[in-house]
C-alpha positions in Angstrom: -66.4 -31.2 -136.5 -63.4 -31.8 -134.2 -64.0 -33.7 -131.0 -64.9 -31.3 -128.2 -62.5 -30.6 -125.5 -63.3 -30.0 -121.8 -64.1 -26.4 -121.0 -62.6 -24.6 -118.1 -63.8 -21.4 -116.3 -61.9 -19.1 -118.7 -63.5 -20.8 -121.7 -66.9 -20.3 -120.0 -66.1 -16.6 -119.4 -65.0 -16.2 -123.1 -68.3 -17.7 -124.3 -70.3 -15.5 -121.9 -68.6 -12.4 -123.1 -68.9 -13.3 -126.8 -72.6 -14.0 -126.2 -73.0 -10.5 -124.8 -71.0 -8.9 -127.6 -69.9 -10.9 -130.7 -68.1 -7.8 -132.1 -65.8 -7.3 -129.2 -62.2 -7.0 -130.1 -59.8 -9.7 -129.0 -57.9 -7.2 -126.9 -61.0 -6.2 -125.1 -62.1 -9.8 -124.6 -58.7 -10.8 -123.3 -58.9 -8.0 -120.8 -62.3 -9.0 -119.6 -61.3 -12.7 -119.1 -57.9 -11.8 -117.6 -55.7 -13.3 -120.4 -53.2 -11.8 -122.7 -54.5 -11.3 -126.3 -52.6 -14.2 -128.0 -53.8 -17.0 -125.6 -57.3 -15.5 -125.7 -57.4 -15.6 -129.5 -56.1 -19.2 -129.4 -58.9 -20.2 -127.1 -61.6 -18.5 -129.2 -60.3 -20.4 -132.3 -60.3 -23.6 -130.3 -63.9 -23.0 -129.2 -64.9 -22.3 -132.8 -63.1 -25.4 -134.1 -64.7 -27.6 -131.4 -68.2 -26.4 -132.3 -69.0 -24.5 -129.2 -69.3 -21.2 -131.2 -71.7 -21.8 -134.0 -71.4 -18.3 -135.6 -72.0 -14.6 -135.1 -75.0 -12.6 -136.0 -76.6 -9.2 -135.5 -79.7 -8.7 -133.3 -82.2 -6.8 -135.4 -84.9 -4.5 -133.9 -87.7 -6.0 -136.0 -90.3 -3.6 -134.6 -88.4 -0.7 -136.1 -88.7 -2.3 -139.6 -92.5 -2.6 -139.4 -95.4 -4.5 -137.9 -95.1 -8.3 -137.6 -97.1 -11.1 -136.0 -95.6 -13.7 -133.8 -97.5 -17.0 -133.3 -96.7 -20.0 -131.3 -98.2 -23.1 -132.7 -98.7 -26.6 -131.1 -98.7 -29.4 -133.6 -99.9 -32.9 -133.0 -99.0 -35.5 -135.6 -101.2 -38.4 -136.8 -98.5 -41.0 -136.4 -95.4 -41.2 -134.2 -92.9 -43.2 -136.2 -89.4 -41.8 -136.7 -90.1 -41.2 -140.4 -93.2 -39.1 -139.5 -91.2 -36.9 -137.2 -88.3 -36.6 -139.7 -90.7 -35.6 -142.6 -92.5 -33.0 -140.5 -89.2 -31.4 -139.3 -87.7 -31.4 -142.8 -90.7 -29.5 -144.2 -91.0 -27.1 -141.3 -87.3 -26.2 -141.3 -87.7 -24.9 -144.9 -90.5 -22.5 -143.9 -88.7 -19.1 -143.6 -91.3 -17.7 -141.1 -90.8 -20.7 -138.7 -87.9 -19.4 -136.6 -88.0 -22.1 -133.8 -89.3 -25.7 -133.6 -89.2 -27.9 -130.5 -90.1 -31.5 -130.1 -91.8 -31.6 -126.7 -93.4 -34.0 -124.3 -97.0 -33.6 -123.1 -100.2 -33.1 -124.9 -98.8 -32.3 -128.3 -95.7 -33.2 -130.3 -94.1 -29.9 -131.5 -94.1 -26.3 -130.4 -93.1 -23.9 -133.3 -92.6 -20.2 -133.4 -93.6 -18.2 -136.5 -92.9 -14.6 -137.3 -95.0 -13.3 -140.2 -96.2 -10.1 -141.6 -99.9 -10.8 -140.8 -102.5 -13.2 -139.6 -103.4 -13.9 -143.2 -99.8 -14.8 -144.0 -99.6 -17.1 -141.0 -102.9 -18.8 -142.0 -101.6 -19.3 -145.5 -98.4 -21.0 -144.1 -100.5 -23.4 -142.0 -102.9 -24.2 -144.8 -100.0 -25.0 -147.1 -98.5 -27.3 -144.4 -101.8 -29.1 -144.0 -102.2 -29.4 -147.8 -98.7 -30.9 -148.1 -100.0 -33.8 -146.1 -97.0 -34.1 -143.7 -98.9 -35.9 -141.0 -100.5 -33.0 -139.1 -103.4 -34.2 -137.0 -104.3 -31.0 -135.3 -102.8 -27.6 -134.4 -103.5 -24.8 -132.0 -102.3 -21.2 -132.5 -101.3 -18.7 -129.9 -101.0 -15.1 -131.2 -98.5 -13.0 -129.2 -100.1 -9.8 -128.1 -96.9 -8.3 -126.6 -93.4 -9.4 -125.8 -92.2 -7.7 -122.6 -88.7 -9.1 -123.0 -86.6 -11.5 -125.0 -83.3 -12.7 -123.6 -80.6 -13.4 -126.1 -78.0 -14.6 -123.7 -78.1 -17.9 -121.7 -76.8 -17.8 -118.1 -73.8 -20.0 -119.0 -72.1 -19.6 -115.6 -75.2 -20.6 -113.7 -75.8 -23.6 -116.0 -72.3 -25.0 -116.3 -69.8 -23.7 -113.7 -70.4 -26.5 -111.3 -69.7 -29.0 -114.0 -66.3 -27.6 -114.7 
């Protein structure tokens, strides 16, 4: 990856617009950020090359495909050496149903988010993880009953504008 360059307000606007609509045309994007198309495209390519834009994807309405189960799981590891954390993360990352994993401070070590087809499927995943002996001391599961909203866009301007 190329060394990152310092962002300015226009770069931040470009990132915010692409976050809202990754399929926007360059001409539309340029208009929204008050640039002509050529410099806008150059900036987007620069942002991609610098690693600010990791990729593009589609948001899928999973509920329209069928029923799923979302479970947040707190994991506490038996040992807290670097190798223990690395082994746990490496295994968990390979579990397709684990869509998020966070190393956290507090009363447990990791918070993971699983999306599965059923409670049985989730329990099979956890039992497999325990059987693999990757250092899990204990875990607690929180089944999601309802998700009132999910935000797919970060408030980039609020987070970073003062730093630019």
